TIKELO-572524 format. One record per residue: residue number from 1; residue in three letters; chain; x, y, z of N, C-alpha, C in turn. Coordinates in steps of 0.1 Angstrom, whole numbers. Layout:
BEGIN
+-----+--------+--------+-------+-------+-------+-------+-------+-------+-------+-------+-------+
| num | residu | chaine |  n_xx |  n_yy |  n_zz | ca_xx | ca_yy | ca_zz |  c_xx |  c_yy |  c_zz |
+-----+--------+--------+-------+-------+-------+-------+-------+-------+-------+-------+-------+
| NUM |    ALA |      A |     X |     Y |     Z |     X |     Y |     Z |     X |     Y |     Z |
...
+-----+--------+--------+-------+-------+-------+-------+-------+-------+-------+-------+-------+
END
This chain:
BEGIN
+-----+--------+--------+-------+-------+-------+-------+-------+-------+-------+-------+-------+
| num | residu | chaine |  n_xx |  n_yy |  n_zz | ca_xx | ca_yy | ca_zz |  c_xx |  c_yy |  c_zz |
+-----+--------+--------+-------+-------+-------+-------+-------+-------+-------+-------+-------+
|   1 |    MET |      A |     8 |   -12 |     0 |     0 |     0 |     0 |     9 |    12 |     0 |
|   2 |    THR |      A |     5 |    22 |    -8 |    12 |    35 |    -9 |     5 |    45 |     0 |
|   3 |    THR |      A |    12 |    52 |     9 |     6 |    62 |    17 |    11 |    76 |    12 |
|   4 |    LEU |      A |     1 |    85 |    10 |     4 |    98 |     5 |     1 |   108 |    17 |
|   5 |    LEU |      A |    11 |   115 |    21 |    10 |   125 |    32 |     9 |   138 |    25 |
|   6 |    ILE |      A |    -3 |   144 |    25 |    -6 |   157 |    18 |    -4 |   168 |    28 |
|   7 |    GLN |      A |     6 |   176 |    27 |     9 |   187 |    36 |     5 |   200 |    30 |
|   8 |    THR |      A |    -4 |   207 |    36 |    -8 |   220 |    32 |    -3 |   230 |    42 |
|   9 |    GLU |      A |    -5 |   243 |    39 |     0 |   254 |    48 |    -8 |   254 |    61 |
|  10 |    SER |      A |   -19 |   247 |    61 |   -27 |   248 |    74 |   -27 |   235 |    82 |
|  11 |    VAL |      A |   -27 |   223 |    75 |   -27 |   210 |    82 |   -22 |   199 |    73 |
|  12 |    PRO |      A |   -14 |   190 |    78 |   -10 |   178 |    70 |   -21 |   168 |    69 |
|  13 |    LEU |      A |   -24 |   162 |    57 |   -34 |   152 |    56 |   -27 |   139 |    51 |
|  14 |    THR |      A |   -33 |   128 |    55 |   -28 |   115 |    50 |   -38 |   108 |    42 |
|  15 |    VAL |      A |   -35 |   104 |    30 |   -44 |    96 |    21 |   -38 |    83 |    18 |
|  16 |    ASN |      A |   -45 |    72 |    21 |   -40 |    59 |    18 |   -46 |    53 |     5 |
|  17 |    PHE |      A |   -38 |    46 |    -2 |   -43 |    40 |   -15 |   -40 |    24 |   -13 |
|  18 |    PRO |      A |   -49 |    17 |    -8 |   -47 |     3 |    -5 |   -44 |    -5 |   -18 |
|  19 |    ALA |      A |   -49 |    -1 |   -29 |   -47 |    -9 |   -41 |   -32 |    -8 |   -47 |
|  20 |    LEU |      A |   -25 |     2 |   -42 |   -12 |     5 |   -47 |    -1 |    -1 |   -38 |
|  21 |    LYS |      A |     9 |    -7 |   -44 |    21 |   -11 |   -37 |    30 |     1 |   -36 |
|  22 |    SER |      A |    40 |    -1 |   -27 |    50 |    10 |   -26 |    56 |    14 |   -39 |
|  23 |    MET |      A |    58 |    27 |   -41 |    63 |    31 |   -54 |    78 |    28 |   -54 |
|  24 |    SER |      A |    83 |    24 |   -66 |    97 |    23 |   -68 |   103 |    37 |   -71 |
|  25 |    VAL |      A |   116 |    38 |   -71 |   122 |    51 |   -74 |   117 |    56 |   -88 |
|  26 |    GLU |      A |   117 |    47 |   -97 |   113 |    50 |  -111 |    98 |    55 |  -111 |
|  27 |    GLN |      A |    89 |    48 |  -104 |    75 |    52 |  -104 |    74 |    65 |   -97 |
|  28 |    PHE |      A |    82 |    68 |   -86 |    81 |    80 |   -79 |    85 |    92 |   -89 |
|  29 |    TYR |      A |    96 |    89 |   -97 |   100 |    99 |  -106 |    89 |   102 |  -116 |
|  30 |    GLU |      A |    83 |    92 |  -121 |    72 |    94 |  -131 |    60 |   102 |  -124 |
|  31 |    PHE |      A |    57 |    99 |  -112 |    47 |   105 |  -104 |    50 |   120 |  -103 |
|  32 |    CYS |      A |    62 |   124 |  -100 |    66 |   138 |   -99 |    66 |   145 |  -112 |
|  33 |    LEU |      A |    69 |   138 |  -123 |    68 |   144 |  -136 |    54 |   147 |  -140 |
|  34 |    ALA |      A |    45 |   139 |  -135 |    31 |   141 |  -138 |    24 |   152 |  -129 |
|  35 |    ASN |      A |    32 |   156 |  -119 |    27 |   166 |  -110 |    37 |   176 |  -107 |
|  36 |    ARG |      A |    42 |   183 |  -118 |    53 |   192 |  -117 |    50 |   204 |  -108 |
|  37 |    ASP |      A |    38 |   208 |  -106 |    35 |   220 |   -98 |    36 |   217 |   -83 |
|  38 |    LEU |      A |    37 |   205 |   -79 |    38 |   202 |   -65 |    52 |   199 |   -61 |
|  39 |    ARG |      A |    55 |   201 |   -48 |    68 |   197 |   -42 |    66 |   184 |   -35 |
|  40 |    ILE |      A |    73 |   174 |   -39 |    70 |   160 |   -34 |    82 |   154 |   -29 |
|  41 |    GLU |      A |    81 |   148 |   -17 |    92 |   140 |   -11 |    88 |   126 |    -8 |
|  42 |    ARG |      A |    97 |   118 |    -5 |    95 |   103 |    -2 |   103 |   100 |    10 |
|  43 |    THR |      A |    97 |    94 |    20 |   104 |    90 |    32 |   112 |    77 |    30 |
|  44 |    ALA |      A |   120 |    74 |    39 |   128 |    61 |    38 |   119 |    49 |    39 |
|  45 |    ARG |      A |   106 |    51 |    45 |    97 |    40 |    46 |    88 |    39 |    34 |
|  46 |    GLY |      A |    90 |    48 |    24 |    82 |    47 |    12 |    70 |    56 |    12 |
|  47 |    GLU |      A |    67 |    64 |    22 |    56 |    73 |    22 |    59 |    85 |    13 |
|  48 |    VAL |      A |    49 |    88 |     5 |    50 |   100 |    -4 |    44 |   112 |     3 |
|  49 |    ILE |      A |    51 |   123 |     4 |    47 |   135 |    10 |    45 |   145 |    -1 |
|  50 |    ILE |      A |    32 |   150 |    -2 |    29 |   160 |   -12 |    27 |   174 |    -4 |
|  51 |    MET |      A |    35 |   184 |    -8 |    34 |   197 |    -2 |    29 |   207 |   -12 |
|  52 |    SER |      A |    19 |   215 |    -7 |    13 |   225 |   -16 |    23 |   237 |   -17 |
|  53 |    PRO |      A |    21 |   246 |   -26 |    30 |   258 |   -26 |    29 |   265 |   -13 |
|  54 |    VAL |      A |    40 |   271 |    -9 |    41 |   278 |     4 |    35 |   292 |     3 |
|  55 |    PHE |      A |    31 |   298 |    14 |    26 |   311 |    14 |    37 |   321 |     9 |
|  56 |    SER |      A |    33 |   332 |     5 |    42 |   342 |    -2 |    53 |   346 |     7 |
|  57 |    ASP |      A |    51 |   349 |    20 |    61 |   353 |    29 |    72 |   342 |    31 |
|  58 |    THR |      A |    68 |   330 |    31 |    77 |   319 |    33 |    86 |   318 |    20 |
|  59 |    GLY |      A |    79 |   319 |     8 |    87 |   318 |    -4 |    97 |   330 |    -5 |
|  60 |    ASN |      A |    93 |   341 |     0 |   102 |   353 |    -1 |   114 |   351 |     8 |
|  61 |    ARG |      A |   112 |   345 |    20 |   123 |   343 |    29 |   132 |   331 |    24 |
|  62 |    ASN |      A |   126 |   321 |    18 |   133 |   310 |    11 |   143 |   316 |     1 |
|  63 |    PHE |      A |   137 |   325 |    -7 |   145 |   331 |   -18 |   157 |   338 |   -13 |
|  64 |    LYS |      A |   155 |   346 |    -2 |   166 |   354 |     4 |   177 |   345 |     9 |
|  65 |    ILE |      A |   173 |   333 |    15 |   183 |   323 |    19 |   191 |   318 |     7 |
|  66 |    ALA |      A |   184 |   314 |    -3 |   190 |   309 |   -15 |   199 |   319 |   -22 |
|  67 |    VAL |      A |   195 |   332 |   -22 |   204 |   342 |   -28 |   217 |   344 |   -21 |
|  68 |    GLN |      A |   216 |   344 |    -7 |   228 |   346 |     1 |   237 |   334 |    -1 |
|  69 |    LEU |      A |   232 |   322 |    -1 |   240 |   310 |    -3 |   246 |   310 |   -17 |
|  70 |    GLY |      A |   238 |   313 |   -27 |   243 |   314 |   -41 |   254 |   324 |   -43 |
|  71 |    ASN |      A |   252 |   336 |   -38 |   262 |   346 |   -39 |   276 |   342 |   -33 |
|  72 |    TRP |      A |   275 |   335 |   -21 |   287 |   330 |   -15 |   294 |   320 |   -24 |
|  73 |    ALA |      A |   285 |   310 |   -29 |   290 |   299 |   -37 |   297 |   304 |   -50 |
|  74 |    GLU |      A |   292 |   314 |   -56 |   298 |   320 |   -68 |   312 |   325 |   -66 |
|  75 |    GLN |      A |   313 |   331 |   -54 |   327 |   337 |   -51 |   336 |   325 |   -46 |
|  76 |    ASP |      A |   331 |   316 |   -39 |   339 |   305 |   -34 |   343 |   295 |   -45 |
|  77 |    GLY |      A |   334 |   291 |   -53 |   337 |   282 |   -64 |   340 |   268 |   -62 |
|  78 |    THR |      A |   338 |   263 |   -49 |   341 |   249 |   -46 |   329 |   240 |   -46 |
|  79 |    GLY |      A |   317 |   245 |   -49 |   306 |   236 |   -48 |   294 |   242 |   -56 |
|  80 |    GLU |      A |   283 |   234 |   -57 |   271 |   238 |   -64 |   260 |   240 |   -54 |
|  81 |    THR |      A |   251 |   250 |   -57 |   240 |   253 |   -48 |   227 |   248 |   -55 |
|  82 |    PHE |      A |   217 |   246 |   -46 |   204 |   241 |   -51 |   193 |   248 |   -43 |
|  83 |    ASP |      A |   181 |   250 |   -50 |   170 |   256 |   -43 |   160 |   246 |   -39 |
|  84 |    SER |      A |   149 |   250 |   -34 |   139 |   241 |   -28 |   133 |   231 |   -38 |
|  85 |    SER |      A |   134 |   233 |   -50 |   128 |   224 |   -60 |   137 |   212 |   -63 |
|  86 |    ALA |      A |   149 |   212 |   -58 |   159 |   201 |   -61 |   157 |   189 |   -51 |
|  87 |    GLY |      A |   155 |   177 |   -57 |   153 |   165 |   -48 |   166 |   156 |   -49 |
|  88 |    PHE |      A |   169 |   150 |   -38 |   181 |   142 |   -37 |   177 |   128 |   -30 |
|  89 |    THR |      A |   182 |   117 |   -36 |   180 |   104 |   -30 |   191 |   101 |   -20 |
|  90 |    LEU |      A |   187 |   101 |    -7 |   197 |    99 |     4 |   200 |    84 |     5 |
|  91 |    PRO |      A |   212 |    81 |    11 |   216 |    67 |    12 |   205 |    58 |    19 |
|  92 |    ASN |      A |   197 |    63 |    27 |   186 |    55 |    34 |   174 |    53 |    25 |
|  93 |    GLY |      A |   174 |    58 |    13 |   163 |    56 |     3 |   153 |    68 |     3 |
|  94 |    ALA |      A |   154 |    77 |    13 |   145 |    88 |    13 |   148 |    98 |     1 |
|  95 |    ILE |      A |   138 |   105 |    -4 |   140 |   115 |   -14 |   136 |   128 |    -8 |
|  96 |    ARG |      A |   145 |   137 |    -6 |   143 |   149 |     2 |   147 |   162 |    -7 |
|  97 |    SER |      A |   140 |   173 |    -3 |   142 |   186 |   -10 |   144 |   196 |     0 |
|  98 |    PRO |      A |   157 |   199 |     4 |   159 |   210 |    14 |   155 |   223 |     8 |
|  99 |    ASP |      A |   153 |   233 |    16 |   149 |   246 |    12 |   161 |   253 |     4 |
| 100 |    ALA |      A |   173 |   250 |     8 |   185 |   254 |     1 |   196 |   244 |     5 |
| 101 |    SER |      A |   205 |   241 |    -4 |   216 |   231 |    -1 |   228 |   234 |   -10 |
| 102 |    TRP |      A |   239 |   228 |    -6 |   252 |   230 |   -13 |   259 |   216 |   -12 |
| 103 |    ILE |      A |   266 |   213 |   -24 |   273 |   201 |   -25 |   287 |   204 |   -30 |
| 104 |    LYS |      A |   297 |   198 |   -24 |   311 |   200 |   -29 |   312 |   196 |   -44 |
| 105 |    LEU |      A |   320 |   203 |   -51 |   321 |   202 |   -66 |   326 |   188 |   -70 |
| 106 |    GLU |      A |   336 |   183 |   -62 |   341 |   169 |   -66 |   331 |   158 |   -64 |
| 107 |    ARG |      A |   322 |   160 |   -54 |   312 |   150 |   -52 |   301 |   151 |   -63 |
| 108 |    TRP |      A |   297 |   163 |   -66 |   287 |   165 |   -76 |   292 |   160 |   -90 |
| 109 |    ASN |      A |   304 |   163 |   -93 |   310 |   159 |  -106 |   312 |   145 |  -107 |
| 110 |    ALA |      A |   313 |   137 |   -96 |   315 |   123 |   -96 |   302 |   116 |  -101 |
| 111 |    LEU |      A |   291 |   123 |  -101 |   278 |   117 |  -105 |   277 |   116 |  -121 |
| 112 |    THR |      A |   270 |   107 |  -126 |   268 |   107 |  -141 |   258 |   117 |  -144 |
| 113 |    GLU |      A |   257 |   121 |  -157 |   247 |   130 |  -162 |   233 |   125 |  -160 |
| 114 |    GLU |      A |   231 |   112 |  -161 |   218 |   106 |  -159 |   214 |   107 |  -144 |
| 115 |    GLN |      A |   224 |   105 |  -135 |   220 |   107 |  -121 |   217 |   121 |  -118 |
| 116 |    LYS |      A |   224 |   131 |  -123 |   222 |   145 |  -121 |   208 |   149 |  -126 |
| 117 |    ALA |      A |   203 |   143 |  -137 |   191 |   146 |  -143 |   179 |   140 |  -136 |
| 118 |    SER |      A |   181 |   132 |  -126 |   170 |   126 |  -118 |   171 |   131 |  -104 |
| 119 |    PHE |      A |   166 |   124 |   -94 |   168 |   127 |   -80 |   182 |   121 |   -76 |
| 120 |    ALA |      A |   192 |   130 |   -77 |   206 |   125 |   -76 |   208 |   117 |   -64 |
| 121 |    PRO |      A |   215 |   106 |   -65 |   218 |    97 |   -53 |   229 |   103 |   -45 |
| 122 |    ILE |      A |   226 |   113 |   -37 |   237 |   120 |   -30 |   230 |   128 |   -19 |
| 123 |    CYS |      A |   236 |   129 |    -7 |   232 |   138 |     3 |   239 |   151 |     3 |
| 124 |    PRO |      A |   233 |   162 |     3 |   240 |   175 |     3 |   250 |   176 |    15 |
| 125 |    ASP |      A |   261 |   183 |    13 |   270 |   185 |    23 |   265 |   195 |    33 |
| 126 |    PHE |      A |   256 |   204 |    28 |   250 |   215 |    37 |   235 |   216 |    33 |
| 127 |    ALA |      A |   227 |   217 |    43 |   212 |   218 |    40 |   206 |   228 |    49 |
| 128 |    ILE |      A |   197 |   236 |    44 |   189 |   245 |    52 |   174 |   242 |    51 |
| 129 |    GLU |      A |   167 |   242 |    62 |   153 |   241 |    63 |   147 |   253 |    70 |
| 130 |    LEU |      A |   137 |   260 |    64 |   130 |   271 |    70 |   116 |   266 |    74 |
| 131 |    ARG |      A |   113 |   267 |    86 |   100 |   262 |    91 |    88 |   271 |    86 |
| 132 |    SER |      A |    79 |   264 |    79 |    67 |   271 |    74 |    56 |   269 |    83 |
| 133 |    SER |      A |    44 |   275 |    80 |    33 |   274 |    89 |    27 |   260 |    90 |
| 134 |    SER |      A |    30 |   251 |    81 |    25 |   237 |    81 |    35 |   228 |    88 |
| 135 |    ASP |      A |    47 |   232 |    91 |    57 |   223 |    96 |    57 |   222 |   111 |
| 136 |    THR |      A |    58 |   210 |   117 |    60 |   209 |   131 |    75 |   210 |   134 |
| 137 |    LEU |      A |    79 |   215 |   145 |    93 |   216 |   149 |    99 |   203 |   150 |
| 138 |    ARG |      A |    92 |   193 |   156 |    97 |   180 |   158 |   100 |   173 |   144 |
| 139 |    GLY |      A |    91 |   175 |   135 |    92 |   169 |   122 |   104 |   174 |   114 |
| 140 |    LEU |      A |   107 |   187 |   115 |   119 |   193 |   109 |   131 |   189 |   116 |
| 141 |    GLN |      A |   131 |   188 |   129 |   143 |   183 |   136 |   147 |   169 |   132 |
| 142 |    ASP |      A |   137 |   161 |   131 |   139 |   147 |   126 |   145 |   147 |   112 |
| 143 |    LYS |      A |   140 |   156 |   103 |   145 |   157 |    90 |   159 |   162 |    89 |
| 144 |    MET |      A |   163 |   172 |    98 |   176 |   177 |    98 |   186 |   166 |   103 |
| 145 |    GLN |      A |   182 |   158 |   113 |   190 |   147 |   118 |   192 |   137 |   107 |
| 146 |    GLU |      A |   182 |   135 |    99 |   183 |   125 |    88 |   194 |   130 |    78 |
| 147 |    TYR |      A |   194 |   142 |    75 |   205 |   147 |    66 |   219 |   144 |    72 |
| 148 |    ILE |      A |   220 |   147 |    85 |   233 |   144 |    92 |   236 |   130 |    92 |
| 149 |    ASP |      A |   227 |   121 |    95 |   229 |   107 |    95 |   232 |   101 |    82 |
| 150 |    ASN |      A |   229 |   108 |    71 |   231 |   103 |    57 |   243 |   110 |    51 |
| 151 |    GLY |      A |   251 |   118 |    58 |   263 |   123 |    53 |   265 |   138 |    53 |
| 152 |    ALA |      A |   255 |   146 |    56 |   256 |   160 |    56 |   266 |   164 |    67 |
| 153 |    LEU |      A |   274 |   175 |    64 |   284 |   180 |    73 |   279 |   191 |    82 |
| 154 |    LEU |      A |   268 |   198 |    77 |   263 |   209 |    84 |   248 |   211 |    80 |
| 155 |    GLY |      A |   240 |   215 |    90 |   226 |   217 |    87 |   221 |   229 |    95 |
| 156 |    LEU |      A |   212 |   237 |    89 |   206 |   248 |    97 |   191 |   247 |    96 |
| 157 |    LEU |      A |   185 |   247 |   108 |   170 |   247 |   109 |   166 |   261 |   114 |
| 158 |    ILE |      A |   159 |   268 |   106 |   155 |   282 |   110 |   140 |   282 |   114 |
| 159 |    ASP |      A |   138 |   285 |   127 |   124 |   285 |   132 |   120 |   300 |   135 |
| 160 |    SER |      A |   111 |   305 |   127 |   107 |   319 |   129 |    92 |   320 |   130 |
| 161 |    ARG |      A |    86 |   309 |   135 |    71 |   309 |   137 |    68 |   305 |   151 |
| 162 |    SER |      A |    56 |   308 |   156 |    51 |   304 |   169 |    41 |   293 |   167 |
| 163 |    GLU |      A |    38 |   285 |   178 |    29 |   275 |   178 |    14 |   280 |   177 |
| 164 |    THR |      A |    12 |   291 |   183 |    -2 |   297 |   183 |     0 |   312 |   180 |
| 165 |    LEU |      A |   -11 |   318 |   176 |   -11 |   332 |   172 |    -9 |   341 |   184 |
| 166 |    ARG |      A |   -11 |   336 |   196 |    -9 |   344 |   208 |     6 |   345 |   213 |
| 167 |    GLU |      A |    14 |   335 |   208 |    27 |   335 |   212 |    36 |   344 |   204 |
| 168 |    ARG |      A |    47 |   348 |   210 |    57 |   356 |   203 |    64 |   348 |   193 |
| 169 |    LYS |      A |    67 |   354 |   181 |    74 |   346 |   171 |    87 |   341 |   175 |
| 170 |    ASN |      A |    90 |   329 |   172 |   103 |   323 |   175 |   114 |   330 |   166 |
| 171 |    ARG |      A |   126 |   331 |   171 |   137 |   335 |   162 |   149 |   327 |   167 |
| 172 |    LYS |      A |   148 |   314 |   163 |   159 |   305 |   167 |   164 |   298 |   155 |
| 173 |    VAL |      A |   177 |   294 |   156 |   184 |   287 |   146 |   190 |   275 |   152 |
| 174 |    TYR |      A |   187 |   263 |   147 |   193 |   250 |   152 |   204 |   246 |   143 |
| 175 |    ILE |      A |   216 |   244 |   148 |   228 |   241 |   140 |   231 |   226 |   142 |
| 176 |    TYR |      A |   231 |   219 |   131 |   233 |   204 |   132 |   247 |   201 |   126 |
| 177 |    ARG |      A |   255 |   193 |   133 |   268 |   188 |   129 |   269 |   173 |   132 |
| 178 |    PRO |      A |   277 |   165 |   125 |   279 |   151 |   129 |   285 |   149 |   143 |
| 179 |    ASN |      A |   279 |   139 |   149 |   284 |   135 |   163 |   284 |   146 |   173 |
| 180 |    ARG |      A |   274 |   155 |   172 |   272 |   165 |   182 |   258 |   168 |   184 |
| 181 |    GLU |      A |   254 |   173 |   196 |   240 |   177 |   198 |   238 |   190 |   191 |
| 182 |    PRO |      A |   226 |   192 |   186 |   223 |   205 |   179 |   226 |   217 |   188 |
| 183 |    GLU |      A |   232 |   227 |   182 |   234 |   240 |   189 |   223 |   249 |   186 |
| 184 |    ILE |      A |   218 |   256 |   196 |   206 |   264 |   194 |   210 |   279 |   197 |
| 185 |    LEU |      A |   208 |   287 |   186 |   210 |   302 |   187 |   197 |   309 |   188 |
| 186 |    ASP |      A |   196 |   318 |   198 |   184 |   325 |   200 |   185 |   339 |   194 |
| 187 |    ASN |      A |   177 |   342 |   184 |   177 |   355 |   177 |   191 |   360 |   173 |
| 188 |    PRO |      A |   198 |   351 |   166 |   211 |   356 |   161 |   210 |   366 |   150 |
| 189 |    GLU |      A |   220 |   375 |   149 |   221 |   385 |   138 |   227 |   378 |   126 |
| 190 |    THR |      A |   236 |   369 |   128 |   242 |   362 |   117 |   245 |   347 |   121 |
| 191 |    VAL |      A |   246 |   338 |   111 |   250 |   324 |   114 |   261 |   321 |   105 |
| 192 |    SER |      A |   272 |   316 |   110 |   284 |   312 |   102 |   284 |   298 |    97 |
| 193 |    GLY |      A |   289 |   296 |    85 |   290 |   283 |    79 |   303 |   276 |    81 |
| 194 |    ASP |      A |   312 |   283 |    87 |   326 |   278 |    90 |   325 |   265 |    98 |
| 195 |    PRO |      A |   334 |   256 |    96 |   344 |   255 |    86 |   340 |   248 |    73 |
| 196 |    VAL |      A |   327 |   243 |    73 |   322 |   235 |    61 |   321 |   245 |    49 |
| 197 |    LEU |      A |   316 |   257 |    52 |   314 |   267 |    41 |   323 |   279 |    45 |
| 198 |    PRO |      A |   336 |   279 |    43 |   344 |   289 |    48 |   340 |   303 |    43 |
| 199 |    GLY |      A |   338 |   312 |    52 |   335 |   326 |    48 |   320 |   328 |    46 |
| 200 |    PHE |      A |   312 |   318 |    46 |   297 |   320 |    44 |   291 |   325 |    57 |
| 201 |    VAL |      A |   284 |   336 |    57 |   277 |   342 |    68 |   262 |   345 |    64 |
| 202 |    LEU |      A |   253 |   338 |    70 |   239 |   341 |    67 |   234 |   352 |    75 |
| 203 |    GLN |      A |   229 |   363 |    68 |   224 |   375 |    75 |   209 |   372 |    79 |
| 204 |    MET |      A |   207 |   371 |    91 |   193 |   367 |    96 |   183 |   379 |    95 |
| 205 |    ALA |      A |   187 |   391 |    95 |   178 |   402 |    94 |   170 |   402 |    82 |
| 206 |    LYS |      A |   175 |   396 |    71 |   168 |   395 |    58 |   158 |   383 |    58 |
| 207 |    ILE |      A |   159 |   375 |    69 |   150 |   363 |    69 |   140 |   364 |    80 |
| 208 |    TRP |      A |   143 |   370 |    91 |   133 |   371 |   102 |   120 |   378 |    97 |
+-----+--------+--------+-------+-------+-------+-------+-------+-------+-------+-------+-------+
END
């Protein structure tokens, strides 16, 4: 049976299709091609997660993150950057799309053109997730740990939303590194990518 987790900006929904067996990677690829307007992920258990387009403010902040990372990468020249539409097949079989990511050039160039043209079988060296109004903090924390467990060297989880409308907005950044507990920064002005991304500094005022 294939399980589809439909995640909207207000509430995640789960739809089960008992007649379907778990999708293969090839079937998942065809499913994504047939639904190009949706952002779709696949968990290591084979669950397919369908996410609707994000609200405008979330998209704006995602863009500002990607621009900062892309500008640094152009100057640095040692890797390739990707936006939220790029999907990667992790070693555990999950297919994930970070909000922004970066891969060392030698690792990216080691892939075949066919692999690059699909959901590349590689875990980004660096991944960023920005919490949207449909995301639970626990769910994104698990996702960030999944990146680290599958080979990422650095991950940033940016939490700038509250659980209820009555609460003050969060302004926290969770920094993930291998073999370490996540570091939590409260309302930082900047976040450094050193030493994985030497010289990269994320300006948070543009994102809060």
